[in-house]
Wavefront OBJ file of the C-alpha trace (Angstrom):
o trace
v 0.000 0.000 0.000
v 1.327 3.405 -0.903
v 0.468 6.396 1.267
v 0.972 9.776 -0.422
v 1.504 13.134 1.186
v 2.352 16.543 -0.207
v 3.619 20.043 0.277
v 1.613 22.925 -1.120
v 2.704 26.422 -2.089
v 0.447 29.177 -3.437
v 1.094 29.825 -7.107
v 2.082 33.419 -6.390
v 4.742 32.321 -3.906
v 6.142 29.745 -6.285
v 6.355 32.348 -9.018
v 8.040 34.866 -6.752
v 10.652 32.343 -5.669
v 11.325 30.932 -9.116
v 14.896 31.929 -9.938
v 16.090 28.800 -11.735
v 14.564 27.633 -14.986
v 15.093 24.445 -16.898
v 17.043 24.829 -20.097
v 19.869 23.273 -22.027
v 22.277 24.492 -19.345
v 21.088 24.661 -15.740
v 22.022 27.709 -13.707
v 24.071 26.673 -10.663
v 21.731 26.597 -7.684
v 22.637 28.212 -4.404
v 23.298 26.120 -1.292
v 20.666 26.411 1.415
v 22.760 28.688 3.633
v 22.927 31.303 0.866
v 19.160 31.501 0.319
v 17.906 34.592 2.206
v 14.494 33.098 3.029
v 16.162 30.087 4.660
v 18.811 32.098 6.481
v 16.149 34.369 7.954
v 14.154 31.411 9.228
v 17.241 29.883 10.809
v 17.992 33.120 12.664
v 14.524 33.252 14.220
v 13.947 29.526 14.716
v 12.467 28.343 18.020
v 14.834 25.709 19.430
v 13.679 25.112 22.997
v 10.619 22.917 23.525
v 8.877 21.267 26.441
v 8.410 17.509 26.570
v 4.697 17.892 25.910
v 5.302 20.074 22.835
v 7.653 17.484 21.349
v 5.416 14.524 22.171
v 2.357 16.253 20.702
v 4.050 16.765 17.362
v 5.400 13.235 17.306
v 2.037 11.568 17.833
v 0.275 13.867 15.390
v 2.744 13.186 12.554
v 3.888 9.588 13.170
v 0.324 8.256 13.344
v -2.386 8.814 10.762
v -1.979 9.987 7.178
v -3.091 13.097 5.371
v -4.232 10.968 2.431
v -4.078 7.191 2.269
v -5.243 4.639 -0.252
v -5.696 1.541 1.914
v -4.720 -0.141 5.149
v -4.428 0.997 8.742
v -2.661 4.215 9.710
v -2.803 3.836 13.502
v 0.606 2.185 13.780
v 4.222 3.337 13.646
v 5.630 3.113 10.125
v 9.369 3.318 9.539
v 12.268 1.717 7.715
v 13.942 -1.184 9.498
v 16.838 -1.309 7.050
v 19.401 1.095 5.566
v 17.785 3.792 3.431
v 19.331 4.441 0.033
v 18.155 7.338 -2.118
v 18.412 7.615 -5.887
v 17.720 10.836 -7.791
v 16.201 10.350 -11.230
v 16.335 13.478 -13.392
v 18.346 15.715 -15.689
v 19.433 18.461 -13.304
v 22.917 17.871 -11.844
v 22.557 20.947 -9.608
v 19.355 19.639 -8.038
v 20.902 16.200 -7.601
v 23.811 17.799 -5.750
v 21.393 19.708 -3.512
v 19.433 16.539 -2.823
v 22.646 14.755 -1.833
v 23.330 17.553 0.686
v 19.812 17.181 2.092
v 20.321 13.427 2.506
v 23.708 13.935 4.178
v 22.223 16.519 6.542
v 19.417 14.169 7.561
v 21.917 11.363 8.099
v 24.074 13.547 10.322
v 21.153 14.650 12.508
v 19.131 11.446 12.969
v 21.188 9.223 15.225
v 19.881 5.760 14.405
v 19.052 6.255 10.732
v 21.395 4.855 8.102
v 20.647 6.981 5.034
v 22.797 7.800 2.010
v 22.628 8.307 -1.734
v 22.620 5.296 -4.056
v 24.415 5.034 -7.390
v 21.454 3.429 -9.172
v 17.724 2.921 -8.854
v 18.263 -0.812 -8.380
v 20.358 -0.100 -5.274
v 17.797 2.310 -3.790
v 14.630 1.970 -1.743
v 13.786 5.679 -2.053
v 13.297 6.973 -5.591
v 13.258 10.753 -6.027
v 11.845 11.864 -9.365
v 13.045 15.326 -10.380
v 10.524 16.800 -12.802
v 9.489 20.081 -14.337
v 6.427 21.671 -12.786
v 4.444 21.194 -15.992
v 5.142 17.432 -15.805
v 4.101 17.022 -12.156
v 0.529 15.850 -12.718
v 1.580 13.412 -15.424
v 4.255 11.981 -13.119
v 1.748 11.558 -10.283
v -0.504 9.623 -12.682
v 2.429 7.375 -13.580
v 2.939 6.503 -9.906
v -0.677 6.229 -8.745
v -2.790 5.711 -11.874
v -4.990 8.282 -13.553
v -8.047 7.911 -11.306
v -6.166 8.120 -8.028
v -4.030 10.913 -9.431
v -7.239 12.908 -9.924
v -8.219 12.205 -6.314
v -4.800 13.296 -5.090
v -4.900 16.503 -7.125
v -8.386 17.396 -5.911
v -7.624 16.526 -2.268
v -4.069 17.783 -1.935
v -3.326 20.155 -4.826
v 0.358 19.150 -4.586
v 3.445 21.157 -5.408
v 5.502 18.068 -4.598
v 4.592 14.631 -3.304
v 5.881 11.636 -1.361
v 4.525 8.227 -0.539
v 5.641 4.849 0.699
v 4.787 1.176 0.538
v 4.800 -0.856 3.745
v 4.499 -4.549 4.570
v 2.215 -6.337 7.010
v 4.613 -5.487 9.856
v 4.256 -1.773 9.003
v 7.896 -1.656 7.926
v 8.395 0.720 5.000
v 9.815 -1.149 2.023
v 9.941 1.550 -0.645
v 9.286 5.283 -0.952
v 8.660 7.539 -3.932
v 9.264 11.283 -3.847
v 8.376 13.715 -6.630
v 10.079 17.120 -6.594
v 9.811 19.959 -9.082
v 13.120 21.440 -10.197
v 12.017 24.742 -11.724
v 10.159 26.554 -8.924
v 13.214 28.120 -7.318
v 15.815 27.155 -4.730
v 13.658 27.798 -1.667
v 10.811 25.629 -2.934
v 13.240 22.855 -3.867
v 14.884 22.768 -0.432
v 11.581 23.111 1.405
v 9.928 20.351 -0.602
v 13.086 18.240 -0.567
v 13.388 18.172 3.203
v 9.682 17.762 3.913
v 8.931 15.060 1.365
v 12.085 13.057 2.019
v 11.478 13.147 5.781
v 7.824 12.218 5.384
v 8.774 9.325 3.120
v 10.631 7.908 6.148
v 7.430 7.579 8.193
v 5.932 10.768 9.717
v 3.574 11.273 6.809
v 0.613 12.882 8.550
v 0.401 16.641 8.154
v -1.011 18.669 11.044
v -2.256 22.250 11.176
v -2.198 22.397 14.987
v 1.565 22.202 15.592
v 3.194 25.512 14.563
v 6.854 24.393 14.712
v 6.889 21.466 12.290
v 7.442 21.508 8.539
v 4.677 18.883 8.422
v 2.230 21.759 8.731
v 0.972 23.126 5.414
v 1.198 26.659 6.779
v 4.878 26.314 7.691
v 7.766 26.540 5.215
v 11.309 25.872 6.412
v 13.787 24.957 3.694
v 16.074 23.191 6.176
v 16.025 20.473 8.875
v 14.787 22.410 11.898
v 15.329 21.396 15.519
v 11.693 20.515 16.213
v 11.535 18.036 13.333
v 14.858 16.580 14.390
v 13.120 15.614 17.622
v 10.321 13.905 15.681
v 12.647 11.911 13.426
v 14.993 10.930 16.241
v 12.070 9.682 18.322
v 10.764 7.694 15.366
v 14.100 6.077 14.547
v 15.126 5.211 18.067
v 15.431 1.384 18.149
v 12.943 1.197 21.021
v 10.220 2.649 18.812
v 9.384 -0.177 16.430
v 7.313 -0.460 13.281
v 3.810 -1.671 14.083
v 3.643 -0.133 17.558
v 0.357 1.419 18.663
v 0.037 4.743 20.454
v -0.109 2.947 23.785
v 2.971 0.873 22.929
v 4.923 4.044 22.171
v 3.736 5.816 25.320
v 5.291 3.060 27.430
v 8.804 3.584 26.044
v 8.676 7.266 25.135
v 9.902 8.822 28.420
v 13.263 7.031 28.264
v 13.538 7.553 24.505
v 12.845 11.270 24.795
v 15.515 11.666 27.468
v 18.153 10.170 25.163
v 16.884 12.042 22.094
v 17.143 15.341 23.952
v 20.830 14.652 24.643
v 21.487 13.894 20.981
v 19.580 16.852 19.498
v 21.209 19.205 21.990
v 24.636 17.873 21.013
v 24.276 18.126 17.228
v 22.779 21.621 17.439
v 25.010 22.985 20.210
v 21.986 23.831 22.329
v 22.368 24.963 25.947
v 21.899 22.497 28.783
l 1 2 3 4 5 6 7 8 9 10 11 12 13 14 15 16 17 18 19 20 21 22 23 24 25 26 27 28 29 30 31 32 33 34 35 36 37 38 39 40 41 42 43 44 45 46 47 48 49 50 51 52 53 54 55 56 57 58 59 60 61 62 63 64 65 66 67 68 69 70 71 72 73 74 75 76 77 78 79 80 81 82 83 84 85 86 87 88 89 90 91 92 93 94 95 96 97 98 99 100 101 102 103 104 105 106 107 108 109 110 111 112 113 114 115 116 117 118 119 120 121 122 123 124 125 126 127 128 129 130 131 132 133 134 135 136 137 138 139 140 141 142 143 144 145 146 147 148 149 150 151 152 153 154 155 156 157 158 159 160 161 162 163 164 165 166 167 168 169 170 171 172 173 174 175 176 177 178 179 180 181 182 183 184 185 186 187 188 189 190 191 192 193 194 195 196 197 198 199 200 201 202 203 204 205 206 207 208 209 210 211 212 213 214 215 216 217 218 219 220 221 222 223 224 225 226 227 228 229 230 231 232 233 234 235 236 237 238 239 240 241 242 243 244 245 246 247 248 249 250 251 252 253 254 255 256 257 258 259 260 261 262 263 264 265 266 267 268 269 270
C-alpha cells in the first residue's frame, strides 16, 4: 500500500521564488545557507521545547496519514533497514542539492542509516526530479490516472511523497516527486519535507506551529523541532507496528536520550 503526502505552495509564492529555470544548461543553484528566506528562518527559529510540545508533534505526525489509499494508519511506520536514495532526473545541480539534504538528515538522525545510491536498483527511495508542468503526469504514472485525480483534488500538490509498507508496518519503498524549476527555496523546502515524510511521519497537522509537516509552515532546512520527531521515530525502542499505547510506554526514556542527541548536534544549551 502506498500512502501519499504533499507540500503545497500558493502559485504566487512559487512564481516569486522561481529563480532557476530548466534549459539546455542549468544555472548553478545556491546552497541552502545562501538563500535569504532560509537564512532568515534559521535566525529566528524556536529551538527550545517542552516535553509535551515534542510529544504532541510526534504523535500527530507519526500516526495517521493526510491521504491514504488503503490499510491501517494507527501504527508506527518506519524503515527497518538502511535507506538508500536515488535521484532520477536531468538536473545535476538539483541532484547535488538533494545529496546535501540526505547527508544533513543522516548527520542529525542518530539511528538512521541513510545515504545516496548510485542506481535505482540499489535504492529503496526513488526521487523523481521533474518540471512543474510534468508534475501531474508523473503523479498519474505513480498512482494511476483515477487516483491521481483524487490526489490533485484533495491535496493540490506542489511536490509529493509516498511509501509502501508490509504487514509489519515496515516501509519497504518510498517515492518522492520534486519539481526542479520553482526556485531554490521551494526545492529545499519540498526536498526536506517530502524526504522526511517518506521515512514515516507522513501525517500533516495544522495544529503544531513548529513542524514543517504543517501546510502553513515553510522551512527549507532540517529544523530542531523536526529533528526531535525523526529521532524519536528512529530510536530502536520505537518499532514499526507499535500502537500509540505501545509508544507511550517507552517514550519517556527515549525522549531523554533524544534530547541529549539533538542538543549535542545543534550545540543547544543544557
